[in-house]
C-alpha positions in Angstrom: 79.2 109.3 131.1 79.7 109.1 127.4 82.9 109.1 126.1 83.9 111.7 123.5 83.8 109.2 120.6 80.2 108.0 122.0 79.0 111.6 122.0 80.0 112.0 118.4 78.6 108.9 117.2 75.0 109.6 119.0 75.2 113.2 117.0 75.8 111.6 113.8 73.1 109.0 114.1 70.7 111.7 115.1 71.6 113.8 112.1 71.2 110.7 109.8 68.0 109.6 111.6 66.6 113.0 111.2 67.5 113.1 107.4 65.9 109.8 106.5 62.7 111.2 108.1 62.9 114.2 105.9 63.4 112.2 102.6 60.4 110.0 103.6 57.9 112.1 102.8 56.3 112.1 99.1 53.2 113.8 97.9 50.8 111.8 95.7 48.8 113.5 93.1 44.9 112.8 93.7 43.1 114.9 91.2 43.9 117.4 88.8 42.3 118.9 85.3 39.6 120.6 86.7 38.6 124.4 85.3 39.2 126.0 89.0 41.9 127.6 91.0 41.8 126.1 94.6 42.5 127.9 97.3 40.3 126.7 100.0 41.0 123.5 101.8 39.4 122.2 105.2 40.4 118.8 106.3 38.0 117.4 109.3 39.3 114.0 109.8 41.1 111.1 107.7 38.1 110.5 105.9 36.4 113.9 105.1 37.7 116.7 103.5 36.2 119.8 101.7 38.1 122.4 98.9 36.7 125.5 97.4 37.7 127.2 94.6 37.0 129.7 91.4 34.2 129.7 89.0 31.8 128.3 92.0 33.2 125.0 92.3 33.6 123.0 95.6 34.3 119.2 96.2 34.1 116.8 98.9 35.8 113.4 99.7 34.4 111.0 102.6 37.2 108.3 101.7 40.4 109.6 102.4 40.8 111.2 99.4 40.4 108.5 96.8 37.4 109.7 95.3 35.9 113.1 95.1 32.3 114.5 94.7 32.5 117.8 92.5 29.9 120.4 92.0 29.7 124.0 90.3 27.5 125.9 92.6 24.4 126.6 90.5 24.1 130.5 90.6 27.3 130.9 91.7 29.4 129.8 88.5 31.5 133.5 88.7 32.0 133.1 92.7 35.4 133.0 94.0 35.5 130.5 96.7 38.5 131.7 98.4 38.1 129.7 102.0 36.2 126.8 103.4 35.6 125.9 107.0 34.1 122.5 107.4 32.9 120.9 110.4 31.9 117.7 109.1 30.8 115.6 106.1 27.4 117.3 106.5 28.1 121.0 107.5 30.3 123.7 106.0 30.8 127.3 105.5 32.2 128.9 102.4 33.3 132.4 101.2 33.8 134.3 98.2 36.0 137.3 97.7 35.3 139.8 94.9 31.8 141.6 94.2 29.6 140.4 95.1 31.4 139.4 98.4 29.4 136.0 99.4 29.1 133.6 102.1 27.3 130.1 101.5 26.7 127.4 104.2 25.5 123.5 103.7 24.1 121.3 106.6 23.6 118.4 104.0 26.7 117.9 102.5 26.6 120.2 99.9 23.5 118.9 98.1 21.6 122.2 99.0 23.6 125.9 99.7 21.9 128.7 101.6 23.4 132.4 101.1 23.9 133.6 104.5 25.6 136.8 103.1 26.1 139.2 100.4 27.6 142.6 99.8 27.9 143.9 96.2 30.0 147.3 97.7 32.9 146.9 95.7 35.4 148.1 98.5 34.7 144.7 100.0 37.1 141.8 99.3 37.0 139.1 101.5 40.8 137.4 102.1 40.1 134.5 104.9 38.0 132.9 107.4 38.7 130.9 110.5 36.3 129.6 113.4 37.0 129.3 117.2 34.6 126.7 117.4 31.6 125.3 115.3 29.5 128.9 116.3 32.1 131.4 116.4 34.1 132.3 113.5 35.4 135.5 111.7 36.0 136.8 108.3 38.9 138.6 107.3 39.1 141.5 104.6 41.2 144.4 103.1 41.2 147.3 104.7 38.7 149.8 103.9 39.1 153.5 105.0 42.2 152.4 106.7 40.6 149.7 108.9 40.7 146.0 108.0 37.7 144.4 107.5 36.9 142.1 110.2 33.4 140.0 110.6 32.1 138.0 112.9 29.5 135.0 113.5 28.2 133.8 116.8 25.6 131.6 115.2 27.6 129.1 113.1 27.6 131.5 110.1 24.0 132.0 109.8 24.3 135.8 110.3 27.5 137.8 109.9 28.3 141.4 111.5 31.3 143.9 111.3 33.4 144.3 114.3 32.9 147.6 115.6 36.7 148.4 116.3 38.8 146.4 113.6 42.6 146.5 113.3 44.0 149.7 111.8 45.9 149.2 108.2 48.9 151.0 107.0 49.0 152.9 103.8 49.3 150.2 100.9 48.9 147.4 103.6 46.8 144.6 102.7 46.1 140.7 103.3 46.5 138.0 100.7 43.7 135.9 99.8 46.1 133.2 98.7 45.2 130.1 101.0 42.8 131.2 103.6 45.7 131.1 106.0 46.9 135.0 106.5 44.1 134.9 109.5 44.0 132.4 112.1 41.9 132.0 115.6 44.4 130.0 118.1 42.9 129.8 121.7 40.1 132.6 121.0 43.2 135.0 120.0 43.0 136.5 116.5 46.4 136.4 114.5 46.6 138.3 110.9 49.5 138.6 108.7 49.8 141.2 106.3 51.9 142.3 103.0 52.2 144.9 100.5 53.9 148.1 101.2 53.9 146.9 104.9 54.4 143.4 106.4 53.0 143.1 110.1 51.7 140.3 112.3 48.5 141.7 114.3 47.3 139.9 117.2 44.0 140.7 119.2 44.3 138.4 122.6 41.1 136.5 123.6 39.4 138.1 120.8 39.4 141.6 122.5 39.6 144.6 120.0 43.1 145.7 121.6 45.4 144.9 118.8 49.2 144.4 119.2 51.4 145.3 115.8 54.5 143.9 114.9 56.7 144.7 112.0 57.6 141.3 110.2 61.2 140.5 108.6 59.9 139.3 105.4 60.0 140.8 101.7 57.9 143.6 101.3 57.1 146.8 99.9 55.2 145.5 96.4 51.7 144.2 96.0 52.8 141.0 95.3 55.2 140.8 98.5 54.8 140.1 102.3 53.9 137.8 104.7 51.0 135.1 103.4 50.3 132.5 106.2 50.8 131.8 109.2 50.8 128.6 111.9 50.7 128.5 115.8 52.3 125.9 118.1 51.7 127.0 121.5 54.7 130.1 122.1 55.9 129.5 118.7 54.8 130.8 115.5 56.1 130.6 111.8 55.2 133.0 109.1 56.0 132.3 105.3 55.4 134.7 102.3 57.9 136.3 99.9 56.9 137.5 96.6 54.7 135.1 94.3 56.0 137.3 90.9 59.3 136.3 91.9 58.7 132.5 93.5 61.9 131.1 93.3 63.7 134.0 95.5 64.5 132.3 98.8 65.3 136.0 100.8 63.2 136.6 103.5 60.4 133.9 102.9 60.1 132.7 106.3 60.5 134.1 110.2 60.0 132.3 113.5 58.3 134.3 116.1 59.0 132.9 119.9 58.0 133.8 123.1 58.9 134.6 126.1 60.4 136.9 125.3 59.1 138.0 122.1 61.4 137.8 119.3 61.4 137.0 115.3 64.7 134.6 114.0 65.4 133.8 110.6 65.8 130.5 109.6 69.3 129.0 109.1 67.9 127.6 106.5 64.3 128.6 104.7 62.1 127.2 102.4 62.9 127.0 98.7 61.0 130.0 97.3 57.8 131.8 98.0 55.5 130.0 100.1 51.5 130.9 100.3 50.5 128.2 103.0 52.0 126.9 106.1 50.8 124.1 108.8 51.7 122.9 112.2 52.1 119.0 112.1 53.1 117.8 115.0 56.2 118.0 117.7 58.7 120.0 116.0 57.1 119.6 112.3 55.6 122.4 110.0 54.9 122.0 106.3 54.6 125.0 103.9 53.8 125.2 100.2 53.4 127.5 97.1 54.0 127.9 93.8 58.0 127.1 94.4 57.3 123.6 95.7 56.4 122.1 99.2 58.9 122.5 102.2 59.2 120.8 105.3 60.8 121.3 108.8 61.7 118.7 111.7 63.2 121.4 114.2 60.6 124.1 114.5 61.5 126.4 111.3 65.2 126.4 111.6 66.0 124.5 108.9 63.6 123.7 106.0 64.2 120.9 103.3 62.0 121.0 99.7 60.2 117.7 99.3 58.6 118.6 96.1 58.8 121.2 93.4 54.8 121.0 92.4 53.1 124.1 92.7 50.1 124.3 95.4 48.3 127.2 97.1 47.4 125.6 100.2 48.1 122.7 102.5 46.0 121.4 105.5 46.2 118.9 108.2 42.9 117.1 109.5 41.5 118.7 112.5 41.0 115.2 114.1 43.6 113.1 112.4 46.7 112.7 110.4 45.6 113.1 106.8 47.5 116.0 105.2 46.1 117.4 102.0 47.3 119.8 99.3 45.4 122.1 96.5 46.2 124.6 93.4 45.4 125.6 90.1 43.9 123.2 87.9 41.8 121.5 90.5 44.8 119.9 91.7 44.6 117.9 94.8 47.1 115.8 96.7 48.1 114.0 100.0 51.4 113.8 102.0 52.5 110.1 102.5 54.6 110.3 105.6 
């Protein structure tokens, strides 16, 4: 049995060890000064990653972020490519918000792009895209006639159809096309977080069109407020957001959802301001970022520490590997050193 002195020493050592780990994180800038705001980011592995942004820009790296092959897709110079889903160094799908709403696909590493969907209806506005696997994916859009737009593909993005029974939206409720992470597919279940006059988490278990609606304890009521992103770790969900017009305010910018029983808990110490993207890293570690800077938690969201004050829109970890990248305005791309 440990003595009282040994127990105190052990606790202090653990706290110092955790603190040293948190302070060892650093973000290194890889690219900047490009005329595009990047909000789409998909990291395939430790070598390959894709980004998508405004004014029709996309880029790919195949050497872990050291060099990037940029292009402004011809004929789509006004497109707002708010999200991208990449499957390899050859295959990727991108979506454009606004009018027209677009989906493009490449199978040759971006040398050529094929238009797979176009909608000129001004009520359509795409917010995010995610895939359950390489064939089965979804696109979430802002509400039309009190129903969120939800589209589905079963052939790898070749064709897209509107789901017949999408989730219901409250008056003034919408999703944010800030980072492509307000919508996630996890174990074939769908997860949406919203903002505006209402802020909720909407779930459809196993892809069935039977939705569960839960109010989120985050700042909301204005078009600039609410939940912007979620990340999932088994029975734990971290949701982040806030007010992008007042991005230094730290109140109600993160919450932790756990089951069972289902419950929301506020962090003891939250992120240092508005966050537009959150990502699960490993073990008890999550990472979040936004215009107010980047934050990390090593204890499943209970306490957060800001590790960088640079403005980014999105962060993402490799699907098959450890590489973690960030992207933001001005063509800014960065990597996390751990």
